[in-house]
TIVOGU-548477 format. One record per residue (C-alpha): x, y, z. Coordinates in steps of 0.5 Angstrom, whole numbers. Layout:
N
> X_Y_Z .
...
//
This chain:
414
> 0_0_0 .
> 3_7_-1 .
> 6_11_4 .
> 2_17_5 .
> 5_20_11 .
> 10_24_7 .
> 9_30_2 .
> 11_29_-4 .
> 17_33_-7 .
> 15_32_-15 .
> 11_37_-19 .
> 3_36_-18 .
> -1_37_-24 .
> -7_42_-22 .
> -13_38_-21 .
> -18_39_-27 .
> -25_42_-27 .
> -29_36_-23 .
> -33_35_-17 .
> -31_32_-11 .
> -36_29_-5 .
> -33_27_1 .
> -36_22_6 .
> -32_22_13 .
> -32_19_19 .
> -27_23_23 .
> -27_31_24 .
> -20_31_23 .
> -20_28_16 .
> -26_32_14 .
> -22_38_17 .
> -16_36_12 .
> -20_35_6 .
> -24_42_7 .
> -17_45_8 .
> -14_43_1 .
> -20_47_-2 .
> -16_53_-2 .
> -9_50_-5 .
> -7_53_-11 .
> -8_46_-15 .
> -15_45_-13 .
> -17_52_-15 .
> -22_49_-21 .
> -25_43_-17 .
> -31_44_-13 .
> -31_40_-6 .
> -36_38_-1 .
> -35_35_5 .
> -40_31_10 .
> -40_26_15 .
> -43_19_15 .
> -38_15_12 .
> -40_10_7 .
> -47_9_9 .
> -48_16_8 .
> -45_16_1 .
> -50_10_-1 .
> -56_13_2 .
> -54_20_-2 .
> -53_17_-9 .
> -59_12_-9 .
> -63_17_-13 .
> -58_22_-15 .
> -52_22_-20 .
> -45_21_-17 .
> -40_26_-18 .
> -33_25_-21 .
> -30_23_-15 .
> -33_20_-9 .
> -28_20_-3 .
> -30_15_3 .
> -27_15_10 .
> -27_8_13 .
> -25_8_21 .
> -25_0_21 .
> -29_-6_19 .
> -34_-4_24 .
> -36_1_18 .
> -37_-5_14 .
> -33_-2_8 .
> -34_-8_3 .
> -41_-8_4 .
> -42_-1_3 .
> -37_-1_-3 .
> -42_-6_-6 .
> -48_-2_-5 .
> -45_4_-8 .
> -43_0_-14 .
> -50_-1_-16 .
> -51_6_-16 .
> -45_9_-19 .
> -45_13_-26 .
> -40_10_-31 .
> -33_14_-30 .
> -34_16_-23 .
> -28_15_-19 .
> -27_12_-12 .
> -22_14_-7 .
> -22_11_0 .
> -18_13_7 .
> -17_8_11 .
> -15_7_18 .
> -13_-1_18 .
> -6_-3_15 .
> -9_-9_12 .
> -6_-12_5 .
> -12_-17_4 .
> -17_-11_5 .
> -13_-7_0 .
> -13_-12_-5 .
> -21_-13_-4 .
> -22_-5_-5 .
> -18_-6_-11 .
> -22_-11_-14 .
> -28_-7_-13 .
> -25_-2_-17 .
> -23_3_-12 .
> -18_8_-15 .
> -13_9_-9 .
> -13_7_-2 .
> -10_12_3 .
> -8_11_10 .
> -10_16_15 .
> -7_21_17 .
> -7_23_10 .
> -2_29_8 .
> -6_34_5 .
> -1_34_-1 .
> -1_27_-2 .
> -9_27_-2 .
> -8_33_-8 .
> -3_28_-11 .
> -8_22_-11 .
> -14_26_-14 .
> -9_29_-19 .
> -6_23_-21 .
> -14_20_-23 .
> -14_25_-29 .
> -7_24_-32 .
> -7_20_-38 .
> -3_13_-37 .
> 4_14_-39 .
> 3_21_-40 .
> 10_25_-39 .
> 11_29_-32 .
> 8_36_-32 .
> 13_41_-32 .
> 15_45_-26 .
> 14_53_-26 .
> 19_57_-22 .
> 17_64_-21 .
> 23_69_-20 .
> 20_76_-17 .
> 24_82_-14 .
> 22_85_-7 .
> 23_92_-10 .
> 25_95_-17 .
> 32_95_-19 .
> 34_89_-15 .
> 36_84_-21 .
> 31_79_-21 .
> 31_79_-29 .
> 38_78_-29 .
> 37_72_-24 .
> 31_69_-27 .
> 35_69_-34 .
> 42_66_-31 .
> 38_61_-27 .
> 34_58_-33 .
> 41_58_-38 .
> 44_54_-32 .
> 38_49_-31 .
> 38_48_-39 .
> 46_48_-39 .
> 48_44_-33 .
> 42_39_-32 .
> 41_38_-40 .
> 33_40_-38 .
> 29_43_-44 .
> 27_50_-41 .
> 23_56_-43 .
> 24_63_-40 .
> 18_66_-40 .
> 19_74_-40 .
> 12_76_-37 .
> 14_84_-37 .
> 10_85_-43 .
> 12_93_-44 .
> 19_93_-41 .
> 22_86_-41 .
> 29_85_-42 .
> 30_77_-43 .
> 31_78_-51 .
> 36_83_-50 .
> 40_79_-45 .
> 40_73_-49 .
> 41_77_-55 .
> 35_75_-59 .
> 30_79_-63 .
> 24_75_-64 .
> 19_77_-69 .
> 13_74_-64 .
> 13_73_-57 .
> 9_73_-50 .
> 4_78_-52 .
> 1_74_-58 .
> -1_69_-53 .
> -4_74_-48 .
> -8_78_-52 .
> -11_73_-57 .
> -12_67_-52 .
> -17_64_-57 .
> -12_63_-62 .
> -7_60_-57 .
> -6_52_-58 .
> 1_48_-58 .
> 2_49_-65 .
> 2_57_-64 .
> 6_56_-57 .
> 11_53_-61 .
> 12_58_-66 .
> 12_63_-61 .
> 18_60_-58 .
> 25_62_-60 .
> 31_58_-59 .
> 37_62_-55 .
> 41_56_-53 .
> 42_48_-53 .
> 35_46_-49 .
> 33_53_-48 .
> 28_57_-51 .
> 25_64_-50 .
> 18_67_-50 .
> 20_74_-50 .
> 16_80_-49 .
> 15_86_-54 .
> 18_91_-50 .
> 14_96_-54 .
> 9_102_-51 .
> 4_101_-56 .
> -2_99_-51 .
> -3_99_-44 .
> -2_93_-40 .
> -9_92_-37 .
> -9_84_-36 .
> -14_80_-32 .
> -13_75_-27 .
> -13_69_-31 .
> -9_72_-36 .
> -3_67_-36 .
> -7_61_-34 .
> -8_58_-41 .
> -1_59_-43 .
> 2_56_-36 .
> -2_50_-38 .
> 1_49_-45 .
> 8_50_-42 .
> 7_45_-37 .
> 5_40_-42 .
> 11_42_-47 .
> 17_43_-43 .
> 20_40_-36 .
> 22_47_-33 .
> 19_54_-34 .
> 22_60_-31 .
> 18_66_-30 .
> 21_73_-30 .
> 15_76_-26 .
> 15_84_-27 .
> 15_88_-20 .
> 8_91_-20 .
> 3_88_-15 .
> -4_86_-19 .
> -9_80_-19 .
> -5_77_-24 .
> 2_77_-21 .
> -1_75_-15 .
> -4_69_-18 .
> 2_67_-22 .
> 6_67_-16 .
> 1_63_-12 .
> 1_58_-17 .
> 8_57_-18 .
> 11_50_-16 .
> 18_54_-14 .
> 18_62_-12 .
> 25_66_-11 .
> 24_73_-8 .
> 30_77_-10 .
> 32_82_-5 .
> 38_87_-4 .
> 41_88_3 .
> 36_95_5 .
> 31_96_9 .
> 25_97_3 .
> 27_90_1 .
> 27_87_8 .
> 20_90_9 .
> 17_88_2 .
> 20_81_3 .
> 17_80_10 .
> 10_82_7 .
> 11_77_1 .
> 13_71_5 .
> 7_72_10 .
> 2_73_4 .
> 5_67_1 .
> 5_62_7 .
> -2_64_8 .
> -4_62_1 .
> 1_56_0 .
> 0_52_6 .
> 2_46_3 .
> 8_48_0 .
> 15_50_2 .
> 17_57_3 .
> 19_62_-2 .
> 27_62_-3 .
> 30_69_-2 .
> 36_71_-5 .
> 40_77_-4 .
> 43_81_-10 .
> 49_86_-10 .
> 52_84_-3 .
> 58_88_-1 .
> 57_95_-6 .
> 63_99_-3 .
> 61_105_1 .
> 54_103_1 .
> 51_102_8 .
> 47_95_8 .
> 44_90_12 .
> 48_84_13 .
> 46_78_11 .
> 45_74_17 .
> 41_80_20 .
> 37_80_14 .
> 35_73_15 .
> 34_73_22 .
> 29_79_21 .
> 26_74_16 .
> 26_68_21 .
> 28_65_15 .
> 35_62_11 .
> 37_66_5 .
> 38_61_-1 .
> 44_65_-3 .
> 48_72_-3 .
> 50_74_-10 .
> 56_79_-9 .
> 56_86_-12 .
> 61_85_-19 .
> 59_91_-23 .
> 64_90_-29 .
> 62_82_-29 .
> 54_84_-29 .
> 55_90_-34 .
> 59_86_-39 .
> 54_80_-39 .
> 48_85_-40 .
> 52_89_-46 .
> 54_83_-49 .
> 47_79_-49 .
> 51_74_-45 .
> 50_70_-39 .
> 55_70_-33 .
> 58_64_-34 .
> 59_65_-41 .
> 63_71_-39 .
> 67_68_-33 .
> 66_61_-32 .
> 69_61_-25 .
> 66_67_-23 .
> 63_66_-16 .
> 56_69_-18 .
> 56_63_-24 .
> 57_58_-18 .
> 51_61_-14 .
> 47_60_-20 .
> 49_53_-21 .
> 48_51_-14 .
> 41_55_-14 .
> 39_51_-21 .
> 40_44_-17 .
> 36_46_-11 .
> 30_48_-15 .
> 30_42_-20 .
> 32_37_-14 .
> 39_36_-17 .
> 43_39_-12 .
> 49_35_-14 .
> 52_37_-22 .
> 58_35_-25 .
> 60_41_-28 .
> 65_41_-34 .
> 71_44_-34 .
> 71_52_-36 .
> 73_53_-43 .
> 76_59_-44 .
> 74_59_-52 .
> 67_58_-50 .
> 64_65_-49 .
> 67_67_-56 .
> 64_60_-59 .
> 57_62_-57 .
> 58_69_-60 .
> 60_66_-66 .
> 54_61_-66 .
> 49_66_-65 .
> 52_71_-71 .
> 51_65_-75 .
> 44_63_-73 .
> 42_70_-74 .
//
């Protein structure tokens, strides 16, 4: 039987627009199910929780259609689980799936449940994420490839270098892990990804956002431009021919398509606060908050962490990166004090290096292309390992000709 006590680290696909009705025997299980309703992966699902266990489920559907998923809790054999399931089978509509939460660790009982068509048996107490994963898996096509992982990068305030971190992170994931990656520049008016990757694609993210009725896998493929091995760019037009007044779900369809197409999506989220930026952050699998060592960044980061913790109760905390640390003659909050004030551990501190970062920006290169052994390049490598769940990476020895060869290949491609 599956172990449901530990939350899974894998990326869980959002649950589709379905109806779930749960019949519980204990208040603890009922409260847990009610709690997952607000989880980011359950936004589309409609969930109803009631007490009474299997007997209540049988009575409820004698003369009523069954939902997409029925979840039943059985405390023990006194609940007559097998009799209830047999009775339920007589009135279940075709296509209805049944999940059972049980309190008995019995292999024979488990096999009897499976023989009666139960989709999954979860041992109580069930971790919220384990239940969400079980429901999500019910609607995944057999043999379907894993859903792509979204990593949202957001600046605690303007000008802290969040876009630079996002672009270098995506490039590092693609290069060092050999993972197909998309960098999605969500700053439609002022995005810099095309500049940082020395690209000038004729189309980009605006085509997907302003004409959602046309968006499909074929259009998405045309909108992506390749900028390195395993790395594609969904660029922002960076034009001011129209104002950017987006609805809250503006990026939902695009995100779903990207998840289905590539294993890793790094989202460069612009620093402004709106319904859609909040939605993108809350829905992401990983969040990186980039801050500078100053009071405004500290205040904003603290507020962001608090909001995200409330809205993502079943997820790991957002990771915090300090950028531009050690600028000469600038008073700044020490990294240890910054972390203490947040009551959190910093993921990384990137040193102030204007020559390196300025050269990379002006040349349309990544940090490791300019200086492969730079401290910042090592940090991006470490962060890439953490957000992809692969902390140890065999890094190839630096090639002094690599930056030159990369520039020549770009010229040939253009």
